[in-house]
C-alpha positions, -999 to 999 in steps of 0.1 A, spaced: 0 0 0 16 33 -12 8 57 17 13 95 19 20 112 53 14 148 59 17 168 90 1 202 95 13 224 125 -6 248 148 -6 278 125 -17 258 96 -48 247 115 -50 279 137 -86 288 127 -117 270 112 -109 289 80 -73 275 79 -87 239 88 -111 242 58 -81 254 35 -61 222 48 -91 200 40 -94 216 4 -56 207 0 -60 172 11 -93 167 -9 -73 177 -40 -45 152 -32 -70 125 -25 -81 126 -62 -46 112 -73 -34 96 -40 -57 70 -25 -41 65 9 -34 96 30 -25 99 67 -27 134 81 -11 143 114 -22 175 131 -11 197 160 -33 217 184 -50 249 169 -27 280 172 -20 287 209 -43 261 223 -16 241 241 -2 273 258 -37 282 268 -42 247 283 -8 248 300 -19 283 314 -52 269 325 -36 241 344 -14 266 364 -44 285 373 -56 254 392 -22 243 405 13 256 406 26 221 403 0 199 384 -1 163 386 20 150 356 -6 124 346 -34 149 347 -14 175 330 -7 152 300 -45 143 301 -54 181 297 -29 193 272 -33 163 249 -69 174 242 -58 202 219 -48 178 191 -80 158 196 -99 190 186 -78 197 156 -82 161 143 -120 159 148 -125 194 130 -104 185 101 -121 152 96 -155 171 96 -142 195 69 -131 166 48 -164 149 52 -182 182 42 -161 180 9 -174 145 3 -142 129 13 -142 99 35 -123 107 68 -119 97 103 -100 111 132 -79 89 154 -62 99 188 -27 86 193 -39 57 215 -66 48 189 -39 49 160 -18 23 181 10 48 192 27 33 222 49 53 245 71 50 276 91 73 299 80 105 318 48 121 313 53 154 293 83 139 275 77 103 268 90 86 237 72 66 211 84 30 214 61 13 188 32 17 164 4 -9 160 -6 2 124 -37 -23 122 -63 3 129 -48 29 105 -43 3 77 -80 -9 82 -93 27 80 -72 33 47 -85 1 32 -122 16 37 -111 47 17 -108 70 47 -83 99 50 -70 91 84 -64 122 107 -41 113 136 -35 136 166 3 143 168 21 148 202 4 119 221 3 81 227 -4 56 254 17 41 279 16 5 296 -8 18 322 -32 29 294 -27 64 302 -24 92 276 11 108 275 26 136 256 60 135 239 72 170 244 66 204 226 70 201 188 63 164 192 38 165 163 67 164 139 81 132 156 46 115 156 43 121 117 78 108 109 73 78 133 41 70 115 57 75 81 84 50 90 59 25 106 37 27 74 66 24 49 61 58 35 95 70 20 85 107 24 70 128 53 56 162 43 58 187 72 36 219 65 42 249 84 41 286 84 74 290 64 80 277 30 112 258 39 143 257 58 163 289 58 199 297 65 186 315 96 154 328 109 140 350 81 120 369 106 153 380 124 177 383 94 160 396 63 187 383 39 182 348 49 182 323 20 159 293 16 177 258 11 165 235 -14 180 207 6 198 200 36 215 169 53 199 151 82 231 159 101 230 197 95 192 198 102 196 178 134 222 203 147 202 233 136 169 220 152 190 212 183 205 246 185 173 266 183 159 265 148 122 262 152 114 245 117 116 210 129 118 190 162 152 173 167 137 139 175 118 141 142 150 146 123 167 119 142 139 94 135 139 104 98 176 96 97 174 64 114 146 51 90 157 68 58 126 91 57 130 121 35 113 151 52 99 177 28 94 210 47 66 230 29 43 260 36 7 254 42 -2 288 27 12 283 -7 20 254 -34 59 261 -38 85 235 -34 100 235 1 133 220 15 142 183 14 159 169 46 178 140 33 211 119 34 242 139 29 256 112 6 231 122 -19 240 159 -19 268 178 -32 286 196 -3 304 227 -14 298 251 13 314 252 48 285 267 66 248 259 59 231 279 87 234 301 117 210 299 148 204 318 180 188 301 210 177 325 236 159 299 255 189 286 276 202 295 310 238 291 326 244 276 360 277 277 376 287 257 408 315 275 426 344 262 445 336 225 445 364 199 455 386 188 427 379 150 435 370 120 414 334 114 409 322 151 417 310 158 380 295 124 378 274 131 409 262 165 397 251 153 362 236 121 374 213 138 398 203 163 369 197 132 347 176 116 374 154 147 376 150 147 337 171 177 331 189 179 298 224 195 300 239 211 269 272 229 271 297 220 300 328 237 311 351 229 341 377 254 352 404 246 377 407 273 405 433 273 432 437 253 464 422 221 448 387 235 440 369 237 406 342 256 391 316 238 368 294 257 345 268 243 321 235 253 301 201 240 304 168 248 287 150 277 304 120 252 308 143 231 330 157 259 350 136 257 381 142 220 384 178 223 378 180 252 405 167 228 430 190 199 421 221 221 418 214 240 451 210 205 469 240 189 455 261 222 460 253 222 496 263 186 502 296 193 483 301 224 504 304 246 474 307 283 480 276 290 460 256 284 429 249 311 402 221 312 376 219 335 347 191 334 320 203 365 301 223 345 277 221 334 241 237 304 222 250 314 188 259 285 164 271 278 130 265 245 113 278 228 80 289 194 71 315 213 49 333 223 79 351 189 80 371 196 48 375 234 51 398 246 78 396 281 93 358 281 98 360 283 137 388 311 134 365 332 113 335 326 137 355 337 167 374 366 150 341 380 137 326 382 173 359 394 189 363 422 161 329 435 171 333 434 207 311 404 215 325 385 245 324 346 244 315 328 278 313 292 267 324 273 236 313 239 222 323 223 189 316 192 169 328 181 133 299 202 118 291 227 145 308 257 163 286 271 193 293 297 220 274 313 248 272 351 247 252 379 264 215 378 253 218 415 244 246 407 218 225 379 202 207 396 173 238 415 163 260 383 163 234 365 142 234 392 116 272 394 115 278 357 112 252 353 85 270 380 65 306 370 70 298 334 59 279 347 28 247 328 36 225 356 18 242 343 -15 230 308 -13 
């Protein structure tokens, strides 16, 4: 069975009129494509509104009930899109994640999809239905609805594409492809016709909002080409695909800025084996993801360890680091959320020396101080003051001539 999988994000289904426009588009495709699965996000800001509603009831909502609440946004979108398709004379049915056989495990609010039982979806497709599936959610072993984290509908769509044997997953959003940087922040940003999984994964992990990192990772593991397209026009978008199938002739593909991270520093901790392991094990046990890490050796056998976390995890990280810092008799713990992480990404870096030097020189020549540095084969990142972020983004985009791609 040749199956097409499409995903429409929150802006694409943000109003009844937009849902009708999506239905028109799917209806047109149905004339030439018999088997279509559509994954939807919640309408517009619905998830944020549900989160705010939960906090009006409780400052620390129960995780199970929290997931039960915020997962309902996708249910609304799916049901409305199915109705809109039916009004156009198209057979359609909406399925929740559990009804679609999406099995999850792990923490509420950030669970992982571990399996998909496709029997129900395949049965509905065989009846001629367009199957509209809620993204962002699944069901765990306790038969509770769980959510898979913000942006998780991208991951739901790619996982379903892999489970159903689709070679391409179309992601429809409010931009018409992947750009060299956020076009809303740098007007000279260029749209890319294609980008490698590795580059897209780095860009997504470093703050680019177009795709969720887990979706890119899943696509790479399963050989699924992602086509990022606009839901508001019919132009070709950006293909996310294997680097081996691409001609790599540029050292830098994109530059990103992430202003949603915070820096934590634990001061004057003993320079003893196992200290770092203790700190980061406790953060991991609290489900706090740590990004950049620097340890500096101070005098008299004491160290300073600094690292970054998502702003969403800051309160939990504060609790953990304050407790572990007290046990280690650290002189203090510092927190700073007025930072930005600026990064350049490109598979061409591996064969073109001097990229990092140009990156650091550009910032230095313009009086932008670097606080932390992290590198990989295809990425250079640094932490700077948040106030310098927009200027650094413009400067790096220009110096690597990304406006000319």
